[in-house]
N, C-alpha and C positions, 0 to 999 in steps of 0.2 A: 618250441618244444612241444611234443604231443603228450597230452594229459588224458587220463581216463576219468570219468565220473562214475563212481560206484555207489549204489544204494548202501546206506549205512548198515542195514540188517544183512545184506549179502556179505559185506566186508567183515562183519562179525562172525558169520558162519564160516568164512574162509579162515579167519584167525583162530577160531575154535578148532577147527580140523587140524591146523599146524601144531597147536599146543597139545592136543590129544595125541598126535603122532609123536610129539616130543616127551611123552610120558605122563602128562597130567590127567587127572580124573576129568570126566565130562563136566562135573560141577565147577571145579576149579578153573578149567579151561574157558568155560562160559564166563565167569566173573571176570578174568583178566582180559579176554577178548572184548567184552562189553566196555571195560574200563579204557582200554585203548582206543576203541572207536568213539567213546565219549569224548576223549581228547581231540580227536579228529573233527568231530562235530562242533566243538567249541572253537576251532581254528588253531589249536595248539598241535600242529602236525609234527612238531619235534618230539612230542610225547605219545604219538599215536602208533599206528601199525607199522611204521618205519623201524621201530625197535624190536620188532618180532625176531629178525635173524640173529641180533645180538643176544637177546634173551635165551633163543634156543641154543646158540653156541655155548652159553655159559652152563646150560643144563647139560649138554654133551661133554663139556670139560669137567664136570663133577663138582663145580663150585656153587651150584644152586641145586637144592633138593626138590625134585619135582612132585614129591608127595610128603610134605612135611607133616609132623605131628605138633601142631601149634597149640600151646597150652597157656592157660591163664591162671595167675596166682593173685588173690585179693590180699592186699597188704594191710589197709586200714578200711573203714567204711567207705571211703571216697577215692582210694588209690589202689591200683593194680599194676601187675606186670605181666606182659605177653612175651613168650619165648617164641620167635619165628622159625626156629628149627632150620635156619638157612634156606627157607623156601622163598617163593616169590613174595616181594615186599607188598603187593596188592592184597594178598591173602592175610598177612599178619596185620596190615593196616586197617582193613575193613573189620577184622575181628576185635582189634583194639579200640576202634571207635565205637563199635557196638557195646563193648564192655564199659566204656566210659559213659555212654548214654545210660546204661542200666544202673550204673553207680549214681549218676546224677539224678535219676528218677527218684531215689530214696533220700540222697544226701544233698541235692540242690546242685552239687558240682561233682564231676568225676574226672580224675586224671589217670591215664594209663601209659606207662612207658613200654617201649618195645626194644628188645635187643635180639641179636642174631637174625636180622632181617636183611633185606636187600633193596635195591632201587624200587621205589613204590609208585613211580609214574607221576601223573599229575596230581599235585597236592590238593587241588580243588575237589578232587573225588571224595574226600573224607569229610570236608565241610558240607558238600552237597548231600552226603549221606546223612549228616546230622540235621541239615535243614529240612530234609524230607520228613524228619520226626519232630520238627519244631524246636530243635535246640540251637543255642549260640554255641559256637565251637571254634577251636584253634587246632592247628596241626603244625608240628615242628619236625624237621629231620635234619640229620647231617648227611654228608655225602663225601665222595672221593675228592681229593685235592683238586681245585679248579681255579682258585685265586689266591693271591698273596696276602699276607698281613699288610697293613698299611706301611708303606716304606720299603716292603720286600719285593723280589722279583720272582721268586720260586713259588709254586703252587703249594699251599699249606692248608688253607680253609676251603670247604666245600662251597658249592653255589647254594646249597642248603636252603631250598625254598621254604617260605612261611605262608600259610594259609589261614584265613578266618572267615567265618560266616555269621550273619545276623539275620534271622528270619523276620519278616514283616507281616503285615495284614493283607492289604489289597495292592500295595506297591511292590516293586522289585526288591528282593533281598539283597543285602550287601554280601558280595562274595569276592574276597581278596585271595589272589594267588600270585606271589612274586618271588623270584629268585633274588639273591643278594648280588648278583652279577647285573651289569647293565642290560643285558638280555640273557635269556636262558642259554646255558652251554649247549643244550640240545639243538637250538637253532643254528649255532655255529657248526655243529656236527652235520646238520641237514645241509647248510650251505656248502660244507666241504665235500659232502657226497655228491652235490650237483656241480662241483667246480665252480661255484660262484664266489665273488668277493663279498667282504663285509665292510661297513663304514669304518673309517679310522676312529680310534679311541675306544674300541670294544675290548681289545685284547692285545697281548704282547706275544711275540714268537718265543721259541725256546731260549733265545739269547737275550731276552728281555727288551727287545726293540718293538716299537708299535708296528702293527701290520694290518693290511687289508686282505691278505691271503688267508681264507678260511682254514685251509688245510695246515698252515703253519700256526695259525691262531689256535686250533684244536690241539695241536701238540705243545703249545706254550701255556699261557695263563689268561684267563678272563679277567677283566677289571671290575672292582666292585662299584655298584651305583653309589654316587655321592662321596666317592673317596673314602675318607676315614669312617664316615657314618656306615656305608655298606659293609666295610670290612668288620667294624664292630658288631654289626647285626649278624654277620656270618659266624663270628666268634661265639655270639650268644646262642645261635642254633646248635653249635658243636658242644657247648657246654651243657645246654639242656638235654639234647637228644644223645650225645655221646658220653661225656664225662658222668652225667647224672644217672643215666640208665645202666651203666655197665657195658655199654657197646664200645666199639672201636671209636677212637677220637684223635684229635691232634695230628692228622696226617696219615693215620693208620688204616683208614677205610680204603679198600683196594678199589682200583680203577675198573669201571664196568667194561671198558674198551680194551685195555692194554694189559691187565694183569688177571691171569686165570690160575694163579699159584694157590689160592685159598678162598674161602668164602669172605664176603665183604664185612659181615657183622655190623651193618648199618643200624643206627639207633633212631627211634621216633619218639615223639611225645604227643598224645591226643588228650584234648580237654573238651569236655561237653558241660554246658551250663544251662540250667533251666531258666527261661526268660522271665518267669513269674516270681523270682526270689524277693524283689523289692516293691513291685507293683503288680497288680492282677495281670493275667495273660491278656485280657481284653485292653487293659490300659497300655501295656507294653506294645501291643500291635498298633494301637492308635498313635502312640508317641513315635514309633518307628516310621509309620506312614507319613506323619507330619514332618519328621526330619527329612525323608526322601523328597517329599514335595518342595520343602524349603530350599534344599540343596539344588534341586533341578530348576528352581525358579530364579536363582541368582542371575544378576545381569551377566551377559556373555562378553568374554573378552575378544578382542579382534582376531578373526580367523576361525571362530568357532560357530557351529550352527546349532548346537544343543550341548546340555550337560548330562552326562551319564555317570551313574555311580558304579563302583567296581562290580564286575559280573555282568552288567547290562550288554557291553559290546559282545561278549562272548555269546550270550543268549540270542542276539540278533543273528549271529553266525550260525547258531544251531537251527534257527527256523529256516534259513536259507538252505543249509546243507541237508536238512531232513527232506526238503522238497526236491532239490535239483541233484543231490548226491555228493559224495565226498571226492574232491579232486586227488587223484593219485598220479604222481609223475611215473613216466615209463621206466625211469631208472629204479624208483623204489619198488615198483611192481616186479621188475626183473629179479630183485633180491628176494621178494616173496616167492616167486615162481621157482627160484633156485632151491629154496627151502622145500617147496612142495615136490619138486623132483627128487630131492634127497630121501623124502619119506614116501615116494611113490604115489603121490596124491594127483589125481587127474583133474586139471583145472578147466578142461574144455567147456563144461556146462557153466562154470562161472563166467568165462570170458564172452559167452553169448549174451550175457545180460549187461555187460559194460557198454557205456557210451563213451565215444571219443570226441575230443574237441581239439582244435589247433590252437596253439598260443604262440 
């Protein structure tokens, strides 16, 4: 398969042009483009620029508002609510985390719910946003049905990723981003787009049978990690982000891929916490650094060369891809090129900057 290596800043410019052509303001197009490229940089290609055609189609279908009036209502000294106005979830998500941080600055902890949102991309985006300002954080979201309740065979619960971040002093911060499925559903979508198979045990087809066919899996259901434990966690995300916030819940969130009948009304919860509530900031950072050092110095199990805390593997990928470029399959690039042609965007200057490699 022939792949392209694209400089991350060049890919962000291309993505921004596409979103601007789709009706977004320059500022909002830039935010979303940088978020998608951030996912590619971290190696989460399933949540990167490959999603642009799907997002643009939803805007064209009228189920995503390209220029939302996102509003914030403070409810208590530490709690608020964001109305996403059915715009891109990235915009509502960043606004909500920013509001949570401002609440936490005064109250020690801030929690902001979001409703009338849409898919908000890589969950790590929002804990990284909080880490940049020195805050502990968590991000919950629900999503369209992707996995069954434990013992069921029909999709009811969302993959509903959970993210959390703990800043450190000199050591690597803790950055957790995990879906409640064994692997992210977007990775199955990406495998289906490339006609690839997936390992057995990740998903069931539409008839409830185990399958390695990614296309059949994508039309069926993903399986939760840890059996009943993953299903219970997915349920918790739906209760927090859906039932609690007033967003859609219990199987009502519309599919990103197959349902353009009405807006999704996805719900999110963002929590920001000052790390100096129980000890000083300096002591917290020292304790965090000590924890990371202790964890990484544990004796290695057979087959392991080192110990990494959550977020470290992705940061290593970032360093490589910033230097060498982001790999983009010819198939994914063709979908972006088709969108560019739809909006009469000339890509000839971009293509002169691409590097090609045979795989």
